[in-house]
C-alpha positions, -999 to 999 in steps of 0.1 A, spaced: 340 -361 -839 364 -333 -836 381 -330 -802 396 -301 -784 417 -297 -753 407 -279 -721 433 -267 -696 420 -261 -660 438 -254 -627 425 -274 -598 438 -285 -564 461 -315 -568 444 -335 -540 410 -328 -556 423 -342 -590 438 -372 -573 407 -381 -554 385 -376 -584 408 -398 -606 407 -425 -579 368 -425 -580 366 -424 -618 393 -451 -621 372 -474 -598 343 -468 -622 365 -477 -652 367 -441 -664 396 -418 -671 394 -381 -663 387 -371 -698 358 -394 -702 343 -385 -668 345 -347 -676 330 -354 -710 301 -372 -693 297 -343 -669 295 -318 -697 271 -339 -718 249 -342 -687 249 -305 -682 239 -299 -718 211 -326 -715 197 -311 -683 203 -274 -693 217 -271 -658 245 -283 -635 243 -321 -632 248 -318 -594 229 -295 -571 252 -269 -556 243 -256 -522 261 -240 -493 240 -259 -467 236 -295 -461 202 -309 -469 185 -336 -449 173 -367 -467 144 -369 -443 130 -336 -454 114 -353 -485 95 -378 -464 60 -368 -458 61 -339 -483 29 -352 -500 11 -360 -468 -25 -349 -470 -22 -341 -507 -30 -376 -521 -65 -389 -513 -72 -427 -516 -108 -435 -518 -123 -459 -492 -131 -485 -520 -96 -484 -535 -91 -522 -529 -125 -532 -542 -125 -544 -579 -139 -521 -605 -172 -532 -620 -158 -529 -655 -132 -556 -647 -154 -580 -628 -158 -603 -659 -120 -608 -659 -118 -619 -623 
C-alpha cells in the first residue's frame, strides 16, 4: 500500500485531547484518522452526524408507536408447528 502525508492545521488543545482518547484506545493519530477516512468512504458520508443543535436521545422512543400491530393471537402456537411442540 502506497502511503501519503496529509498536513492539517488544527487547534492544539483539540489535537491533544483527541490523541489522549485515541491513545486510550490503543491508536495513534494516523491510524485513527485513517479509520475515519475509511469509514467515510464505506458510508459515502461523514462517519459522525454533524448538527448545530443538540438532539435528545428520548426523541427516538415511541417513534413507531401505533405503526406496528401485534395480533391478539401472537403468543398462541401456529398450527403448522403444533407437531413439534
